[in-house]
MARFI-171817 format. One record per atom (N, C-alpha, C, O): x, y, z negated; residue in one letter. Coordinates in steps of 0.1 Angstrom, whole numbers. Each point is the difference from the previous one (the first is absolute). Layout:
residues N
<<X,Y,Z>,"A">
...
***
This chain:
residues 116
<<320,-228,560>,"X">
<<10,7,1>,"X">
<<13,-8,7>,"X">
<<3,-11,-5>,"X">
<<3,16,14>,"X">
<<10,-3,8>,"X">
<<12,0,-5>,"X">
<<5,11,-2>,"X">
<<4,-22,-3>,"X">
<<12,2,-7>,"X">
<<13,3,11>,"X">
<<1,-8,9>,"X">
<<6,16,-10>,"X">
<<13,3,9>,"X">
<<6,-11,5>,"X">
<<5,-7,-8>,"X">
<<-4,5,21>,"X">
<<9,-10,7>,"X">
<<-7,-2,13>,"X">
<<-9,7,5>,"X">
<<15,-18,1>,"X">
<<-4,-2,12>,"X">
<<-13,-11,-1>,"X">
<<-7,-3,10>,"X">
<<5,-2,-20>,"X">
<<-12,-9,-2>,"X">
<<-12,9,-8>,"X">
<<2,9,-9>,"X">
<<-11,-14,13>,"X">
<<-12,6,-10>,"X">
<<-6,-7,-13>,"X">
<<-7,-11,3>,"X">
<<7,15,-15>,"X">
<<-6,-9,-9>,"X">
<<-8,10,-7>,"X">
<<4,12,-2>,"X">
<<-17,-18,-4>,"X">
<<-9,7,-5>,"X">
<<-1,-1,-16>,"X">
<<-5,-10,-4>,"X">
<<9,19,-5>,"X">
<<-1,-2,-11>,"X">
<<-7,12,-10>,"X">
<<-1,11,5>,"X">
<<-2,-13,-15>,"X">
<<-3,11,-11>,"X">
<<12,8,-5>,"X">
<<8,-6,-6>,"X">
<<-7,20,9>,"X">
<<13,7,-3>,"X">
<<-1,-1,-19>,"X">
<<10,0,-7>,"X">
<<-23,-2,2>,"X">
<<1,-2,-15>,"X">
<<8,-11,-2>,"X">
<<10,0,-7>,"X">
<<-16,-12,15>,"X">
<<8,-11,-5>,"X">
<<15,-1,3>,"X">
<<7,-8,-6>,"X">
<<-2,15,15>,"X">
<<13,4,4>,"X">
<<6,7,-11>,"X">
<<10,-6,-4>,"X">
<<-13,17,-2>,"X">
<<2,7,-9>,"X">
<<3,-9,-13>,"X">
<<10,1,-7>,"X">
<<-21,-9,5>,"X">
<<1,-7,-13>,"X">
<<10,-10,1>,"X">
<<8,-1,-10>,"X">
<<-7,-8,21>,"X">
<<12,-8,4>,"X">
<<16,6,-2>,"X">
<<9,-5,-6>,"X">
<<-10,18,12>,"X">
<<13,9,-1>,"X">
<<1,2,-16>,"X">
<<11,-1,-5>,"X">
<<-21,4,-1>,"X">
<<2,5,-15>,"X">
<<6,-13,-9>,"X">
<<9,1,-8>,"X">
<<-15,-12,11>,"X">
<<5,-12,-8>,"X">
<<14,-1,5>,"X">
<<9,0,-9>,"X">
<<-4,0,23>,"X">
<<15,-2,2>,"X">
<<8,12,-8>,"X">
<<12,-2,-2>,"X">
<<-17,11,-1>,"X">
<<9,12,-5>,"X">
<<0,-5,-15>,"X">
<<11,1,-6>,"X">
<<-21,-5,-1>,"X">
<<1,-3,-12>,"X">
<<7,-14,-3>,"X">
<<3,-3,-11>,"X">
<<-3,-3,21>,"X">
<<9,-13,-1>,"X">
<<15,1,-1>,"X">
<<8,-9,-3>,"X">
<<-6,21,6>,"X">
<<14,5,-2>,"X">
<<6,1,-12>,"X">
<<12,-4,-2>,"X">
<<-22,9,-9>,"X">
<<4,0,-12>,"X">
<<5,-14,-5>,"X">
<<9,0,-8>,"X">
<<-13,-12,12>,"X">
<<4,-14,-3>,"X">
<<13,-1,3>,"X">
<<7,-7,-7>,"X">
<<-1,14,17>,"X">
<<13,-5,10>,"X">
<<13,9,-5>,"X">
<<0,12,-2>,"X">
<<8,-20,1>,"X">
<<16,3,-6>,"X">
<<5,3,15>,"X">
<<-5,-2,11>,"X">
<<18,9,-14>,"X">
<<6,5,13>,"X">
<<2,-12,7>,"X">
<<-1,-12,-5>,"X">
<<6,16,19>,"X">
<<1,-10,9>,"X">
<<-3,2,11>,"X">
<<-8,9,3>,"X">
<<12,-18,7>,"X">
<<-8,1,15>,"X">
<<-14,-4,2>,"X">
<<-7,5,8>,"X">
<<3,-15,-17>,"X">
<<-15,-3,-1>,"X">
<<-10,12,-2>,"X">
<<-11,3,6>,"X">
<<19,6,-16>,"X">
<<-10,11,-2>,"X">
<<1,12,11>,"X">
<<-10,6,4>,"X">
<<23,-5,0>,"X">
<<2,7,13>,"X">
<<-10,-3,10>,"X">
<<-7,9,6>,"X">
<<6,-22,-2>,"X">
<<-9,-4,9>,"X">
<<-15,5,-4>,"X">
<<-6,7,8>,"X">
<<0,-9,-21>,"X">
<<-10,2,-4>,"X">
<<-7,15,2>,"X">
<<-12,4,3>,"X">
<<27,2,-6>,"X">
<<-5,15,1>,"X">
<<1,5,14>,"X">
<<-7,9,3>,"X">
<<15,-15,8>,"X">
<<-4,5,15>,"X">
<<-11,-8,4>,"X">
<<-6,7,9>,"X">
<<-1,-20,-12>,"X">
<<-14,-3,2>,"X">
<<-9,9,-4>,"X">
<<-10,2,7>,"X">
<<12,4,-15>,"X">
<<-10,9,-8>,"X">
<<-2,13,9>,"X">
<<-10,7,4>,"X">
<<24,-4,-2>,"X">
<<0,14,7>,"X">
<<-5,-4,17>,"X">
<<-5,10,6>,"X">
<<6,-18,-1>,"X">
<<-6,-5,12>,"X">
<<-16,0,-1>,"X">
<<-7,7,7>,"X">
<<3,-15,-18>,"X">
<<-16,-2,-1>,"X">
<<-5,16,-2>,"X">
<<-9,4,7>,"X">
<<13,3,-15>,"X">
<<-2,14,-3>,"X">
<<-2,7,12>,"X">
<<-10,7,2>,"X">
<<22,-8,8>,"X">
<<2,8,14>,"X">
<<-13,-4,7>,"X">
<<-8,8,4>,"X">
<<5,-24,-3>,"X">
<<-9,-5,10>,"X">
<<-13,8,-6>,"X">
<<-9,4,8>,"X">
<<7,-3,-20>,"X">
<<-14,5,-4>,"X">
<<-2,15,-1>,"X">
<<-11,6,-2>,"X">
<<23,1,3>,"X">
<<0,16,1>,"X">
<<-1,3,16>,"X">
<<-4,11,4>,"X">
<<8,-21,7>,"X">
<<-3,0,12>,"X">
<<-15,-2,4>,"X">
<<-6,8,7>,"X">
<<1,-19,-13>,"X">
<<-12,-2,2>,"X">
<<-9,9,-4>,"X">
<<-11,2,6>,"X">
<<13,5,-17>,"X">
<<-10,11,-5>,"X">
<<1,13,11>,"X">
<<-9,6,4>,"X">
<<23,-5,-1>,"X">
<<0,12,11>,"X">
<<-6,-3,15>,"X">
<<-1,9,9>,"X">
<<-2,-23,-8>,"X">
<<-7,-4,12>,"X">
<<-15,3,-1>,"X">
<<-7,2,10>,"X">
<<4,-4,-23>,"X">
<<-13,1,-2>,"X">
<<-5,15,0>,"X">
<<-12,3,1>,"X">
<<24,7,-3>,"X">
<<-3,13,-2>,"X">
<<-1,6,16>,"X">
<<-7,10,5>,"X">
<<14,-18,1>,"X">
<<-3,2,15>,"X">
<<-9,-4,5>,"X">
<<-5,7,9>,"X">
<<-1,-18,-11>,"X">
<<-12,-5,9>,"X">
<<-12,9,-7>,"X">
<<-10,2,6>,"X">
<<11,2,-17>,"X">
<<-10,9,-7>,"X">
<<0,15,6>,"X">
<<-12,5,1>,"X">
<<22,3,2>,"X">
<<2,11,1>,"X">
<<1,2,17>,"X">
<<-3,10,6>,"X">
<<8,-21,0>,"X">
<<5,2,16>,"X">
<<14,6,0>,"X">
<<5,0,11>,"X">
<<1,5,-20>,"X">
<<15,7,1>,"X">
<<9,-5,-10>,"X">
<<-6,-5,-10>,"X">
<<18,7,11>,"X">
<<10,-4,-11>,"X">
<<1,12,-9>,"X">
<<5,10,3>,"X">
<<-12,-12,-15>,"X">
<<4,7,-10>,"X">
<<5,-4,-15>,"X">
<<-1,-12,-4>,"X">
<<7,23,-2>,"X">
<<8,-5,-13>,"X">
<<-7,3,-11>,"X">
<<2,9,-8>,"X">
<<-11,-18,8>,"X">
<<-13,-1,-12>,"X">
<<7,0,-13>,"X">
<<11,-4,-1>,"X">
<<-18,7,-8>,"X">
<<3,1,-14>,"X">
<<4,-16,-5>,"X">
<<8,-2,-9>,"X">
<<-14,-8,14>,"X">
<<4,-14,-2>,"X">
<<11,-3,5>,"X">
<<9,-6,-6>,"X">
<<-6,12,20>,"X">
<<14,-3,8>,"X">
<<11,6,-10>,"X">
<<10,-6,-4>,"X">
<<-14,20,0>,"X">
<<11,4,-9>,"X">
<<6,-9,-12>,"X">
<<11,-3,-2>,"X">
<<-23,-1,-4>,"X">
<<3,-8,-11>,"X">
<<5,-13,3>,"X">
<<8,-5,-8>,"X">
<<-11,-2,21>,"X">
<<9,-9,3>,"X">
<<15,2,4>,"X">
<<9,-8,-3>,"X">
<<-7,18,10>,"X">
<<12,5,4>,"X">
<<9,1,-16>,"X">
<<11,-6,-2>,"X">
<<-17,13,-5>,"X">
<<8,4,-15>,"X">
<<3,-15,-6>,"X">
<<11,-2,-4>,"X">
<<-21,-8,3>,"X">
<<3,-12,-5>,"X">
<<12,-8,8>,"X">
<<9,-6,-5>,"X">
<<-12,7,21>,"X">
<<12,-7,3>,"X">
<<13,7,-2>,"X">
<<10,-6,-1>,"X">
<<-10,17,2>,"X">
<<15,8,-5>,"X">
<<4,-6,-11>,"X">
<<12,-5,0>,"X">
<<-19,5,-10>,"X">
<<6,-7,-14>,"X">
<<3,-12,0>,"X">
<<10,-4,-6>,"X">
<<-18,-5,13>,"X">
<<2,-15,3>,"X">
<<14,0,7>,"X">
<<8,-8,-5>,"X">
<<-3,14,17>,"X">
<<11,2,5>,"X">
<<11,4,-9>,"X">
<<12,-5,2>,"X">
<<-15,11,-10>,"X">
<<11,5,-12>,"X">
<<3,-13,-9>,"X">
<<11,-2,-4>,"X">
<<-21,-5,2>,"X">
<<1,-10,-10>,"X">
<<8,-12,9>,"X">
<<10,-5,-5>,"X">
<<-15,0,17>,"X">
<<10,-6,10>,"X">
<<13,3,1>,"X">
<<9,-8,-1>,"X">
<<-7,20,4>,"X">
<<13,8,0>,"X">
<<9,-3,-12>,"X">
<<11,-6,1>,"X">
<<-16,12,-13>,"X">
<<8,-5,-13>,"X">
<<2,-14,-3>,"X">
<<9,-3,-7>,"X">
<<-18,-6,12>,"X">
<<4,-15,-1>,"X">
<<9,-4,8>,"X">
<<7,-8,-4>,"X">
<<-4,11,15>,"X">
<<10,1,12>,"X">
<<14,4,-5>,"X">
<<9,-8,0>,"X">
<<-10,21,-5>,"X">
<<13,6,-1>,"X">
<<6,-4,-16>,"X">
<<10,5,-5>,"X">
<<-17,-14,-1>,"X">
<<2,-2,-13>,"X">
<<8,-18,1>,"X">
<<5,-7,-9>,"X">
<<-9,4,22>,"X">
<<5,-16,1>,"X">
<<-10,-8,-4>,"X">
<<4,-12,-2>,"X">
<<-16,16,1>,"X">
<<-11,-7,-4>,"X">
<<3,0,-16>,"X">
<<-3,-10,-7>,"X">
<<7,19,3>,"X">
<<2,-1,-17>,"X">
<<-10,5,-7>,"X">
<<-1,-4,-12>,"X">
<<-10,12,18>,"X">
<<-13,7,-6>,"X">
<<-8,-13,-2>,"X">
<<-2,-8,9>,"X">
<<-2,6,-23>,"X">
<<-11,-9,-2>,"X">
<<-14,6,-7>,"X">
<<0,12,-4>,"X">
<<-9,-19,4>,"X">
<<-14,3,-7>,"X">
<<-8,8,10>,"X">
<<2,-2,12>,"X">
<<-11,9,-17>,"X">
<<-10,6,5>,"X">
<<3,15,8>,"X">
<<9,7,-3>,"X">
<<-18,-4,12>,"X">
<<3,15,9>,"X">
<<-4,10,-11>,"X">
<<-5,-3,-11>,"X">
<<7,15,17>,"X">
<<-5,14,-8>,"X">
<<-14,-2,-5>,"X">
<<-7,-5,9>,"X">
<<3,6,-19>,"X">
<<-12,0,-6>,"X">
<<-11,11,10>,"X">
<<-12,-3,2>,"X">
<<20,15,2>,"X">
<<-9,7,8>,"X">
<<-4,-3,14>,"X">
<<-10,5,5>,"X">
<<20,-15,2>,"X">
<<-3,-6,9>,"X">
<<-14,-12,2>,"X">
<<-9,-2,8>,"X">
<<11,-4,-20>,"X">
<<-13,-10,-3>,"X">
<<-12,9,-2>,"X">
<<-11,-5,2>,"X">
<<11,18,-5>,"X">
<<-14,7,-4>,"X">
<<-1,6,16>,"X">
<<-11,2,5>,"X">
<<22,1,1>,"X">
<<-5,6,14>,"X">
<<-5,-10,8>,"X">
<<-8,3,9>,"X">
<<12,-17,-10>,"X">
<<-8,-10,8>,"X">
<<-14,-3,-3>,"X">
<<-8,-4,8>,"X">
<<5,5,-23>,"X">
<<-10,-3,-3>,"X">
<<-10,9,2>,"X">
<<-12,-5,0>,"X">
<<14,18,3>,"X">
<<-7,12,4>,"X">
<<0,1,13>,"X">
<<-4,11,4>,"X">
<<9,-19,7>,"X">
<<0,2,12>,"X">
<<-13,0,7>,"X">
<<-7,-11,1>,"X">
<<2,21,3>,"X">
<<-15,-2,6>,"X">
<<-4,-10,12>,"X">
<<3,2,11>,"X">
<<-8,-10,-15>,"X">
<<-3,-14,12>,"X">
<<-16,3,1>,"X">
<<-7,-9,6>,"X">
<<1,18,-10>,"X">
<<-15,1,6>,"X">
<<-2,5,11>,"X">
<<9,6,7>,"X">
<<-21,-6,-4>,"X">
<<-4,7,17>,"X">
<<6,-7,10>,"X">
<<4,6,10>,"X">
<<-3,-19,-11>,"X">
<<4,-6,11>,"X">
<<-10,-1,11>,"X">
<<-12,-1,-2>,"X">
<<20,2,15>,"X">
<<-9,1,10>,"X">
<<-9,-10,5>,"X">
<<-8,3,10>,"X">
***
């Protein structure tokens, strides 16, 4: 799979999802502050790369841009993560601990099968 960006790197989508899951779960152990916010932004970027890569696979498979069910899953997840980033920023990094458990469930359920 191609991860979004100017350079190409080949990785398993399932491994990327697992790494993102570990990043998300590590937020549970972080108190409020800029380090937690940076980790949250890093999680958002990692999940964004994964979702874009899955969209690239869908394009390679179908030959057209489609808003597939897994792209819909990814978009919903990214909107939720963006809300977490905004909440952290707007509180002056005053939010600590884990993210919404529903987002963890969405991440774990993101369809990473059928790679091109």
